[in-house]
N, C-alpha and C positions, 0 to 999 in steps of 0.2 A: 688121803693126801695125794695130790696130783704129782706127776713127774716133774712139772715145771717149778713146783714149790722150792725144792732145794736150790735151784739155780737162782731164784729171786733172793734167797737168803744170802747167797754168795756175793751178790752185787753190793757195791759200796753205796753209801748215802748219796754221794754226788751223782752216781749213775741213775739211781732211783728218781732223784729230783729232775735230772735231765730228761728222763723218759716221760715224766708227767708234764713238764713244760713243753716238750716236743709235741705232744698230742693235744695240748690245750689250744683252743681256737682264740681265746682271749687272754689278756694278762691275768695272772693268777695271784690271789692274795696269799701272803706268807702264811697266814693262819690256816688256809685251806690245805697247803702243803703239809704243815705240821699235823693237822688232823688226819690226813690221808696216811701219813707215815707213822702216826701214833707216837709222836715225839714233841718236845717243846719247840717253841719258836727259836730259841737260842741254838738248839741242835741243828735246825734247818739252816740257820745263818752260817754255821760252820760248814755244812754241806755246800751251801751256795758259794762260800769263799773258795772251797776246794774246786767246785765246778768252774768258777771264773778263772782260776789259775790254769785248769786243764784246757780251757778254751783259747788261751793265748796262742797266737800263731796259727789258729784254725779259722774256718769260715763262719763260725757262729760266735755270738756274743750274748751275754746275759744282760738284759735291760731291766732297770728298776724305774718305776714311776708311781708315785703316790701309794707306796706300800704293796704294789703289785709287780709281778715279775713275768718275763717272757723271754723266750729265745728268739733272737733276730739274726739276720745275716750281718756279717762284719761290714762296716762302712766301706772298707777297701775293695769289697767285691761288688759294689753297687752297679758299676758299668757292666760288668760281666753278667750279673743276674738280670739286669734290664734287657741286655741283648738276648740272653738265653730265653727269657719269657716273652720277648717281643713287645716290651713296654715302651711307651714314649719316654723321652728323656725327662728327668726330674723338672717339674715346673719351676721356672725361675721366678723369684719374687722381686717386685719393684722395691726401690729404696724406701718408699713410704710404707709398704707392707712389712719390710724387714724392721723398720723403725717401730711400727706398731707391735709387731711380734716380739721384739726385744723388750718393750715396755711390759707386755703381758708376762713374758718369761721371768723377768726380774722382780716385778711387783705383785705377782699373782698371790691370791685372787685380787682382781682389780676390776673396777667398773669402767664403762665407756666414758662417762664424764671425767673420771680421773685420767684416762688416756688422752682425751681431748685437751685437758688442762696441761699435761706434760708436753704434748705435741704442739699445742697452740692452734690447731685446726680441727675441723670436724673429722672424725674417724669412722663414720658409718660405713662408707664404701670399703675401707680396708678391713673392718671387722667382718662384714659380710663375706668378703673374699677369703679371709683366713678361716672363717667358720666352714665355708663350702669346701675348702681344701682339707679340712679335718685337722688343721694345725692348732686350733684353739677350740674350746668348748664352754658352754654355760656350766658354771659350777655352783650355782646357788644364787641367793639374793642377799644384798647388803642390808643392814639395819639402817633406818633413817628414812627421810622423806622419799616417797615413791618407790622404796625398796628396789633400787636399780640392780640389774643382773650383774653377777660377778663372772669374770672370765678367767680361765687358766689354760695352760698348754695341755696337749694330749700326748699319748704314746707315739702317734704319728709324727708329732713335732720332734721327739727324741730320735726317731728313725730317720727323718728327713735330714737332720743335722749330725747324725752318727754319734749320738750321745747315749751313754748307758743310763744316766740319771741326771737330774737337774743340778746335782752337785758338781758336774763336770763343766758347767757354764763358766766361762772366764770371769774373774772378778771385775766389778765395775771400776773404771778409772776415777780417781778423785777429780772433782771439778777444777778446771784451770782458772786461777785468779788472773784477772787482767790488771794492768797498771792503775786503772780507774777505781777498782774496788778498794785498795788500801786507803786511797785519798778520801773516798766516800765514807769509809769507816772512821777515819780520823775526824771528818766533819761532824759525823753523828756523835762522837764522843765529846767534842768541844761544844 
């Protein structure tokens, strides 16, 4: 038994999870954490909740995306971190790119023809731009004619917008009815 073994035993579950996520280059599946710790997924979830609480008011956040987890810097520190690392300012997205990205975020997985239908215009250019920025990714193929590519958001999307998970997206507003809609509906009834 090495001298470091007793120290590892003294660390809490949240500290062990934090250490593994800190050294992981990519988002880590929950099951991989459970396997490494030799515990169940529900035990890991308890540790993750404890870790999230301990990170409040600190410079790191726990980010969840598609069943994978990673430690990221707090969105509030973005300008400081960019200055420290000498990075360019966050790329600003055009209104069309934001519109396309919002459709992907709320409808994912979604095909380009579905996006075009919602936007009412061709989205090829926006899709290429969002793919090159790493904000969306190909996530499979839809069943049906031509088996179109399905798109979804990435972990970089969450980081760019300072979200821990897709659950933090604001709810969609209900469509606003115009005065003409009730009249049209009455005509259709009659």
